[in-house]
C-alpha positions in Angstrom: 10.6 -19.9 4.1 7.3 -19.1 2.6 5.4 -19.6 5.5 7.6 -17.4 7.1 6.8 -14.8 4.6 3.2 -15.1 4.6 3.1 -14.8 8.6 4.6 -11.5 8.0 3.0 -9.9 5.3 -0.6 -11.2 6.9 0.5 -9.6 10.1 0.9 -6.2 8.5 -2.6 -5.8 7.0 -6.3 -4.4 8.4 -5.7 -4.0 12.0 -8.4 -2.3 14.0 -9.0 -0.3 10.7 -5.8 0.4 10.0 -3.1 -0.3 7.9 -0.1 -1.8 10.1 2.8 -1.1 8.3 5.6 -4.0 8.7 8.4 -2.7 10.6 12.3 -1.6 9.7 13.2 -5.2 11.2 10.5 -6.7 9.5 11.2 -5.5 6.3 14.9 -6.4 6.6 13.8 -10.4 7.8 11.9 -10.6 4.6 14.0 -8.5 2.3 17.0 -11.6 3.5 14.7 -14.4 2.7 13.9 -13.5 -0.5 17.3 -12.3 -1.2 18.5 -15.8 0.3 16.4 -17.4 -2.3 17.4 -15.5 -5.1 20.8 -16.0 -4.9 19.8 -20.0 -4.3 17.4 -19.8 -8.0 14.5 -20.9 -5.7 11.9 -18.1 -5.7 9.7 -20.4 -8.4 9.3 -22.1 -5.4 7.8 -19.7 -3.1 4.3 -19.7 -3.8 2.6 -17.5 -6.0 0.1 -16.4 -3.2 3.0 -15.4 -1.1 4.5 -13.7 -3.6 1.0 -12.4 -4.2 -0.1 -11.2 -0.6 3.6 -9.6 -0.3 3.3 -7.4 -3.4 -0.6 -6.2 -2.2 0.8 -5.1 1.0 3.5 -2.8 -0.6 1.2 -1.8 -3.3 -0.7 -0.6 -0.5 1.9 1.0 1.3 3.3 2.9 -1.8 -0.3 4.0 -2.4 -0.6 5.3 1.4 3.3 6.8 1.1 1.8 8.8 -2.2 -1.4 10.1 -0.7 0.1 10.8 3.2 0.6 14.8 3.4 4.7 14.2 4.6 6.0 16.5 7.2 7.7 19.3 5.6 10.9 20.2 7.2 9.1 24.0 8.1 10.2 26.2 11.2 8.1 28.9 10.1 6.3 28.3 13.0 8.7 30.9 15.7 6.5 30.0 18.0 7.7 26.7 18.2 10.5 25.9 20.9 13.6 24.0 20.4 12.7 20.9 21.5 9.2 20.6 19.6 11.6 21.6 16.5 13.7 18.2 17.3 10.3 16.0 17.7 9.1 17.0 14.6 12.6 16.9 12.9 12.5 13.3 14.0 9.1 12.5 13.4 9.4 13.5 9.5 12.7 11.5 9.4 11.3 8.4 10.5 8.4 8.9 8.0 11.0 9.1 5.4 13.3 6.2 6.4 9.2 4.3 6.6 8.8 4.9 3.3 12.8 4.5 1.9 12.5 0.9 3.8 9.6 -0.1 1.9 10.9 1.1 -1.4 14.2 -1.2 -1.0 12.2 -4.2 -0.1 10.2 -3.5 -3.5 13.3 -2.4 -5.8 14.8 -5.9 -4.1 11.8 -8.1 -5.3 11.9 -6.4 -8.8 15.4 -7.3 -9.4 14.9 -11.3 -8.1 16.9 -14.1 -9.8 14.3 -16.2 -11.0 11.3 -13.9 -10.0 8.5 -14.2 -12.9 8.2 -10.5 -14.3 4.4 -10.8 -15.1 3.9 -11.3 -10.9 5.8 -8.2 -10.3 2.8 -5.1 -11.2 4.4 -2.2 -13.2 2.7 0.0 -11.0 4.2 -1.1 -8.1 7.7 -0.3 -9.7 6.4 3.2 -10.5 4.8 4.0 -7.2 8.3 2.9 -5.6 10.0 4.8 -7.7 7.6 8.0 -7.4 7.8 7.3 -3.3 11.6 7.7 -3.4 11.7 10.7 -5.9 9.4 12.6 -3.5 11.3 11.6 0.1 14.4 12.5 -1.6 13.6 15.8 -3.2 10.8 17.3 -0.5 12.4 15.8 2.8 16.4 14.2 2.3 17.8 16.5 -0.4 16.7 20.3 2.0 17.6 18.5 5.1 21.3 17.9 4.0 21.2 21.5 2.7 19.7 23.6 5.1 21.5 27.0 5.7 24.4 26.6 8.4 23.8 30.0 9.5 20.4 31.2 11.6 20.2 34.2 9.0 16.1 34.2 9.2 16.0 32.0 6.1 13.6 29.6 6.1 14.3 26.0 7.8 17.2 27.6 9.8 16.2 26.6 13.2 15.1 23.4 12.3 18.7 22.9 11.0 19.8 24.0 13.7 17.6 20.7 16.1 19.2 18.7 13.3 23.0 19.7 13.6 22.9 20.1 17.2 21.7 16.9 17.9 23.6 13.3 17.3 20.6 11.5 17.5 18.8 13.1 14.5 22.0 13.3 12.7 22.8 9.7 13.1 18.7 9.3 11.8 19.8 11.7 8.9 22.9 9.5 8.4 20.7 6.6 8.2 18.9 8.1 5.2 21.6 8.9 3.3 22.6 4.9 3.0 19.1 3.8 2.6 18.9 5.8 -0.3 22.7 4.6 -2.0 21.8 1.0 -1.3 18.4 1.5 -3.3 20.3 3.3 -5.9 22.7 -0.1 -6.1 19.9 -2.3 -6.6 18.4 0.0 -9.1 21.5 0.2 -11.0 21.1 -3.8 -10.8 17.9 -3.3 -12.3 17.2 -4.8 -16.0 16.6 -1.6 -18.1 14.7 -3.6 -20.9 12.5 -4.8 -18.2 11.3 -1.1 -17.1 8.5 1.1 -18.9 9.3 4.3 -20.2 7.3 6.1 -17.4 9.6 4.4 -15.2 12.7 5.1 -16.7 11.4 8.8 -16.4 10.9 8.5 -13.0 14.1 7.4 -12.5 16.1 10.2 -14.5 14.4 12.8 -12.7 15.5 11.1 -9.5 19.0 10.4 -10.7 19.0 14.2 -11.4 17.5 15.3 -7.8 21.0 13.7 -6.3 23.2 14.3 -9.0 23.0 17.9 -8.3 22.7 18.2 -4.6 24.9 21.3 -3.8 27.6 19.9 -1.5 28.9 23.6 -0.4 26.7 24.2 2.5 25.5 20.5 4.1 24.0 19.7 7.7 26.3 16.3 7.3 29.4 17.1 5.2 30.3 17.1 1.9 31.3 13.3 1.9 27.7 12.0 1.9 26.6 14.6 -0.2 29.8 13.3 -2.6 28.0 9.7 -2.0 24.6 10.5 -3.8 25.9 12.7 -6.2 28.0 9.3 -7.1 24.9 7.4 -6.9 22.6 9.8 -9.2 25.6 9.6 -11.7 25.6 5.6 -11.5 21.6 5.9 -12.3 21.8 8.5 -15.0 24.3 5.9 -16.9 21.8 3.4 -16.6 19.0 4.9 -18.2 21.2 6.7 -20.7 
């Protein structure tokens, strides 16, 4: 198992002068392996070098996500046709999914049963929460709350592109699911292991989720209420 995790993370490092991120499938495979070891209380048997390699990869990835210019869902360029808008929305949602998949694995490792906490850098927890908060506030929440009518308001065409395309709606639903899973993992975290800086990030994230407006949604009130419940659970944890 250690060999598998080591090979997967090493393959993600510099290829052709650029960072090659683990795919969603690979992240899930590493996550399942880590979760299995955690449930069996075998994390202590994972080689420190292997775990360090994985944490180093996640640290670099989180820093990249923070520094990267997130493609905003903005349709101010009226010269773009509907197909271009759909492609732009798809790229944006894929970018968010990639970041959230990495955040999910990071929090899973942080919660690992038997993991020596000194091996998990505090900075990685903070940057993971920063990526989570940023993607939520700049992409996910606005994407779910676009105006339904083409009233000339910002993002109205982008909203229409999402609600009229089943593939894009499926991607948005997937982001809602991933967000809920991350919140569940955070709620299982030991508050005592978090710094004040991490707690503050978590509180702001919880407020962002809790105050999502469910009255005018791209998907429907059910998804909004799910995120609001996640926000409420995080607030109870940090308060």
